[in-house]
DOFI-755809 format. One record per residue (C-alpha): residue number from 1; x negated, y negated, z. Coordinates in Angstrom, 3 decimals, padded with zeros to 6 digits. Layout:
ZAMAR    i         X         Y         Z
ZAMAR  NUM         X         Y         Z
...
//
This chain:
ZAMAR    i         X         Y         Z
ZAMAR    1  -099.749  -094.505   076.681
ZAMAR    2  -098.102  -093.787   073.174
ZAMAR    3  -095.720  -096.779   071.240
ZAMAR    4  -092.878  -094.372   071.811
ZAMAR    5  -093.868  -093.743   075.747
ZAMAR    6  -094.643  -097.513   076.138
ZAMAR    7  -090.903  -098.606   074.424
ZAMAR    8  -089.376  -096.053   077.023
ZAMAR    9  -091.041  -097.077   080.233
ZAMAR   10  -090.058  -100.787   079.007
ZAMAR   11  -086.660  -099.226   079.152
ZAMAR   12  -086.612  -097.805   082.178
ZAMAR   13  -087.896  -100.991   084.081
ZAMAR   14  -085.272  -103.147   082.604
ZAMAR   15  -082.516  -100.928   083.317
ZAMAR   16  -084.036  -100.551   087.202
ZAMAR   17  -084.051  -104.541   087.308
ZAMAR   18  -080.438  -104.187   086.439
ZAMAR   19  -079.352  -101.759   088.411
ZAMAR   20  -081.535  -103.372   091.223
ZAMAR   21  -079.804  -105.499   094.640
ZAMAR   22  -080.885  -108.939   094.577
ZAMAR   23  -082.997  -107.501   097.694
ZAMAR   24  -084.746  -105.204   095.774
ZAMAR   25  -085.183  -107.094   092.626
ZAMAR   26  -087.402  -109.972   094.397
ZAMAR   27  -089.775  -106.942   095.550
ZAMAR   28  -090.317  -106.245   092.508
ZAMAR   29  -091.014  -109.504   091.653
ZAMAR   30  -093.478  -109.737   094.666
ZAMAR   31  -095.224  -106.103   093.457
ZAMAR   32  -095.346  -107.503   089.594
ZAMAR   33  -096.965  -110.701   090.522
ZAMAR   34  -099.735  -109.195   092.929
ZAMAR   35  -099.973  -106.633   089.970
ZAMAR   36  -100.565  -109.128   087.535
ZAMAR   37  -102.953  -111.136   089.980
ZAMAR   38  -105.245  -107.808   090.132
ZAMAR   39  -105.198  -107.031   086.488
ZAMAR   40  -106.308  -110.516   085.760
ZAMAR   41  -108.956  -109.894   088.257
ZAMAR   42  -110.223  -107.219   085.928
ZAMAR   43  -110.018  -109.118   082.990
ZAMAR   44  -112.109  -112.200   083.897
ZAMAR   45  -114.433  -108.886   084.968
ZAMAR   46  -114.451  -107.457   081.532
ZAMAR   47  -114.813  -110.738   080.072
ZAMAR   48  -110.852  -110.432   078.615
ZAMAR   49  -109.716  -113.864   078.694
ZAMAR   50  -106.981  -113.207   076.950
ZAMAR   51  -105.805  -110.214   078.587
ZAMAR   52  -106.347  -112.807   081.862
ZAMAR   53  -104.560  -115.687   080.389
ZAMAR   54  -101.378  -113.886   080.104
ZAMAR   55  -101.645  -112.179   083.360
ZAMAR   56  -102.434  -115.483   085.108
ZAMAR   57  -099.234  -117.019   082.775
ZAMAR   58  -097.142  -113.882   084.111
ZAMAR   59  -097.977  -114.470   087.209
ZAMAR   60  -097.354  -118.295   087.711
ZAMAR   61  -093.793  -117.472   085.867
ZAMAR   62  -093.124  -114.714   088.417
ZAMAR   63  -094.057  -117.579   091.449
ZAMAR   64  -091.144  -120.168   089.533
ZAMAR   65  -088.584  -117.722   089.405
ZAMAR   66  -089.313  -116.913   093.476
ZAMAR   67  -089.341  -120.742   093.987
ZAMAR   68  -085.838  -121.209   091.920
ZAMAR   69  -084.518  -118.351   093.840
ZAMAR   70  -084.884  -120.054   097.019
ZAMAR   71  -081.645  -121.234   099.178
ZAMAR   72  -082.244  -124.358   100.955
ZAMAR   73  -079.132  -124.621   102.351
ZAMAR   74  -079.423  -121.101   103.914
ZAMAR   75  -083.294  -121.077   104.495
ZAMAR   76  -083.890  -124.633   105.482
ZAMAR   77  -087.429  -125.057   107.037
ZAMAR   78  -087.996  -121.242   105.970
ZAMAR   79  -086.960  -122.168   102.519
ZAMAR   80  -089.195  -125.673   102.629
ZAMAR   81  -092.356  -123.504   103.852
ZAMAR   82  -092.278  -120.938   100.806
ZAMAR   83  -091.566  -123.734   098.175
ZAMAR   84  -094.763  -125.220   099.032
ZAMAR   85  -096.362  -122.344   099.739
ZAMAR   86  -095.368  -121.043   096.023
ZAMAR   87  -096.317  -124.406   094.437
ZAMAR   88  -099.905  -124.013   095.635
ZAMAR   89  -100.206  -120.839   094.756
ZAMAR   90  -099.391  -121.738   091.320
ZAMAR   91  -101.567  -124.407   090.896
ZAMAR   92  -104.202  -122.404   092.731
ZAMAR   93  -103.634  -119.728   089.941
ZAMAR   94  -103.806  -122.338   086.775
ZAMAR   95  -106.961  -123.587   088.386
ZAMAR   96  -108.617  -120.162   088.906
ZAMAR   97  -107.211  -119.317   085.126
ZAMAR   98  -109.098  -122.405   084.034
ZAMAR   99  -112.078  -121.728   085.945
ZAMAR  100  -111.989  -117.446   085.952
ZAMAR  101  -112.432  -118.171   089.921
ZAMAR  102  -111.910  -114.996   090.941
ZAMAR  103  -111.908  -115.925   094.512
ZAMAR  104  -109.156  -118.358   093.741
ZAMAR  105  -107.148  -114.936   092.838
ZAMAR  106  -108.032  -113.629   096.366
ZAMAR  107  -107.129  -116.253   098.207
ZAMAR  108  -103.318  -116.486   096.506
ZAMAR  109  -103.053  -112.697   097.062
ZAMAR  110  -104.190  -113.210   100.588
ZAMAR  111  -101.682  -115.800   100.647
ZAMAR  112  -098.733  -113.697   098.966
ZAMAR  113  -099.400  -110.032   100.585
ZAMAR  114  -097.871  -111.155   104.187
ZAMAR  115  -094.964  -112.918   102.406
ZAMAR  116  -094.709  -109.371   100.314
ZAMAR  117  -094.895  -107.159   103.434
ZAMAR  118  -092.618  -109.674   105.913
ZAMAR  119  -090.126  -109.097   102.717
ZAMAR  120  -090.558  -105.809   102.096
ZAMAR  121  -090.236  -105.402   106.121
ZAMAR  122  -086.319  -106.398   105.940
ZAMAR  123  -083.917  -104.022   107.933
ZAMAR  124  -081.809  -102.054   105.647
ZAMAR  125  -078.924  -103.459   107.391
ZAMAR  126  -079.658  -106.688   106.618
ZAMAR  127  -081.377  -106.598   102.745
ZAMAR  128  -077.261  -106.559   101.455
ZAMAR  129  -076.751  -109.914   102.881
ZAMAR  130  -079.755  -110.854   100.456
ZAMAR  131  -077.809  -113.211   098.139
ZAMAR  132  -079.247  -115.932   095.302
//
């Protein structure tokens, strides 16, 4: 991808995020999070530790955003459970980064995939009720 193409891609993604509903933003965050983990796994295999670190740092940041967006007042026990899972995932990502542990990355992905799937399956009529 050329430098100009990369800039255009980044601008389109930035515009898309700015125009997205809160529901869509969370869906985009989950997808990017899983993408970061997959890229980090490939980077470990290729022994590209700088790339691994960058991807896992981004993944941990996204988990922080997801955790910060939880509404404990409305979400109650579900929000508390998600916060615990997010904290656990962040810890495991950090450990995976320190030890180049692909199995830990797989574990985190296996925790996040059902959460993302549940989010993606929220009925359209309920998606507009998502707020932060």
